[in-house]
C-alpha positions as semicolon CSV with decimal commas, in nm:
position;residue;x (nm);y (nm);z (nm)
1;X;-6,359;0,516;-2,565
2;X;-6,418;0,724;-2,256
3;X;-6,699;0,976;-2,228
4;X;-6,453;1,251;-2,140
5;X;-6,273;1,195;-2,471
6;X;-6,602;1,217;-2,659
7;X;-6,712;1,532;-2,475
8;X;-6,394;1,705;-2,591
9;X;-6,498;1,662;-2,956
10;X;-6,728;1,891;-3,151
11;X;-7,050;1,782;-3,323
12;X;-6,880;1,702;-3,655
13;X;-6,615;1,497;-3,478
14;X;-6,880;1,303;-3,289
15;X;-7,076;1,231;-3,606
16;X;-6,759;1,097;-3,769
17;X;-6,686;0,888;-3,459
18;X;-7,037;0,736;-3,467
19;X;-6,993;0,651;-3,835
20;X;-6,657;0,488;-3,771
21;X;-6,798;0,287;-3,481
22;X;-7,093;0,170;-3,690
23;X;-6,854;0,052;-3,963
24;X;-6,642;-0,129;-3,704
25;X;-6,951;-0,295;-3,557
26;X;-7,062;-0,407;-3,904
27;X;-6,718;-0,560;-3,961
28;X;-6,743;-0,747;-3,632
29;X;-7,088;-0,878;-3,724
30;X;-6,953;-1,006;-4,055
31;X;-6,662;-1,174;-3,878
32;X;-6,905;-1,341;-3,640
33;X;-7,121;-1,462;-3,928
34;X;-6,820;-1,619;-4,100
35;X;-6,686;-1,776;-3,779
36;X;-6,376;-1,555;-3,783
37;X;-6,443;-1,351;-3,469
38;X;-6,217;-1,459;-3,184
39;X;-6,306;-1,207;-2,916
40;X;-6,684;-1,184;-2,889
41;X;-6,667;-0,919;-2,617
42;X;-6,557;-0,667;-2,880
43;X;-6,913;-0,659;-3,014
44;X;-7,054;-0,552;-2,680
45;X;-6,784;-0,292;-2,629
46;X;-6,843;-0,145;-2,973
47;X;-7,219;-0,137;-2,917
48;X;-7,173;0,048;-2,587
49;X;-6,930;0,293;-2,748
50;X;-7,186;0,367;-3,020
51;X;-7,456;0,432;-2,759
52;X;-7,220;0,652;-2,556
53;X;-7,122;0,858;-2,862
54;X;-7,483;0,897;-2,977
55;X;-7,590;1,010;-2,630
56;X;-7,322;1,276;-2,610
57;X;-7,397;1,385;-2,967
58;X;-7,765;1,429;-2,878
59;X;-7,669;1,631;-2,569
60;X;-7,448;1,861;-2,774
61;X;-7,714;1,909;-3,042
62;X;-7,976;1,989;-2,777
63;X;-7,739;2,235;-2,613
64;X;-7,667;2,403;-2,946
65;X;-8,039;2,438;-3,019
66;X;-8,092;2,650;-2,707
């Protein structure tokens, strides 16, 4: 997911997106543990998407606190 797409969302939308990404990452970890994961690069992409979403969420919360 691109940062510009995340910046267009509000705080509630970003929190939902982070939750969805965390669930997806958990699913990928379980697939890896059971030897069912074919594309291991998905884990890295999901991890970076989570970090990107959390960063933008923190920026928006800090901006709202001002």
